[in-house]
C-alpha positions as CSV (number, residue, x, y, z in Angstrom):
1,M,6.1,5.4,5.7
2,A,6.7,9.1,6.0
3,V,9.9,11.0,5.0
4,E,11.8,11.9,8.2
5,L,13.8,15.2,8.3
6,I,16.9,14.6,10.3
7,D,20.2,16.3,11.2
8,D,23.8,15.2,11.9
9,L,22.9,14.3,15.5
10,E,20.3,11.8,14.4
11,F,22.0,10.5,11.2
12,A,24.2,7.8,12.6
13,Q,21.5,6.6,15.0
14,K,19.0,6.3,12.1
15,L,21.5,4.2,10.1
16,Q,22.0,1.9,13.0
17,Q,18.3,1.5,13.8
18,N,17.2,0.8,10.2
19,D,18.7,-1.8,7.9
20,K,17.7,-0.2,4.6
21,V,17.8,3.6,4.3
22,I,17.6,6.1,1.4
23,V,18.7,9.7,2.0
24,K,17.8,12.7,-0.1
25,Y,20.3,15.5,0.4
26,Y,18.9,18.9,-0.4
27,A,19.4,22.6,0.1
28,D,16.7,25.3,0.7
29,W,17.8,27.2,-2.4
30,C,17.8,24.2,-4.7
31,G,14.9,24.3,-7.1
32,S,15.4,20.7,-8.3
33,C,15.3,19.6,-4.7
34,R,12.0,21.3,-4.1
35,L,10.5,19.9,-7.3
36,F,11.5,16.3,-6.4
37,A,10.1,16.5,-2.8
38,P,6.6,15.4,-3.7
39,K,7.9,12.4,-5.8
40,Y,10.1,11.4,-2.9
41,K,7.2,11.6,-0.5
42,R,5.1,9.5,-2.9
43,L,7.8,6.9,-3.1
44,S,8.1,6.7,0.7
45,G,4.4,5.6,0.7
46,D,4.8,3.0,-2.0
47,E,4.2,-0.5,-0.6
48,R,7.1,-1.9,-2.7
49,F,9.4,0.1,-0.5
50,S,7.7,-0.5,2.9
51,G,10.9,-1.9,4.5
52,I,13.0,1.1,3.5
53,T,13.5,4.2,5.7
54,F,13.3,7.5,3.8
55,L,15.3,10.4,5.2
56,D,15.8,14.0,4.3
57,V,19.0,15.8,5.2
58,N,19.8,19.5,4.6
59,A,23.2,19.2,3.0
60,E,24.3,22.7,4.0
61,K,23.4,22.4,7.7
62,N,24.7,18.8,8.2
63,P,28.3,18.4,7.0
64,D,28.9,15.1,8.7
65,A,25.9,13.3,7.0
66,R,26.9,14.9,3.7
67,R,30.5,13.7,4.1
68,M,29.4,10.1,4.8
69,A,27.8,9.9,1.3
70,G,30.3,12.0,-0.6
71,V,27.7,14.5,-1.7
72,S,29.0,16.8,-4.4
73,S,25.8,18.2,-6.1
74,L,22.1,18.4,-5.2
75,P,19.7,16.8,-5.1
76,Y,21.8,13.8,-4.1
77,F,20.4,10.4,-3.2
78,A,22.3,7.8,-1.2
79,I,21.4,4.3,0.0
80,F,22.7,2.6,3.1
81,K,22.3,-1.0,4.1
82,G,23.4,-2.2,7.6
83,G,24.7,1.3,8.2
84,E,27.1,1.2,5.3
85,L,27.0,3.3,2.1
86,V,26.0,1.1,-0.9
87,D,25.6,3.7,-3.6
88,G,24.7,7.3,-4.4
89,T,23.9,9.6,-7.2
90,C,23.1,13.2,-8.0
91,T,19.9,13.3,-10.0
92,S,16.4,14.7,-10.3
93,K,15.2,11.8,-12.4
94,E,12.7,9.5,-10.6
95,E,13.9,6.4,-12.6
96,L,17.4,6.7,-11.2
97,V,16.1,6.9,-7.7
98,L,14.0,3.8,-8.4
99,D,17.2,2.1,-9.6
100,L,18.8,2.9,-6.2
101,L,15.8,1.6,-4.3
102,Q,15.9,-1.6,-6.2
103,K,19.5,-2.2,-5.0
104,L,18.2,-2.3,-1.4
């Protein structure tokens, strides 16, 4: 499954339409965010996570989506199940993102 780039207008709708969601919050100026992008794309294509929707949200341009996850630093990853926030963390370590995905 591909990573979908979404904005505030689509955010709530995507959470309602998909039971399991991971969101990567990033900013264009964030070097760690850019470095993690290929890993995130690779994880989205991993068959272990085929039932999970992968979303990208620009944290600077989408304050509502950012607030829903309590984003404080970037890159920030949050998981949602049934439209509700389950967990989130600021990291650039793939193993911590894998830990989040295992919770879904």
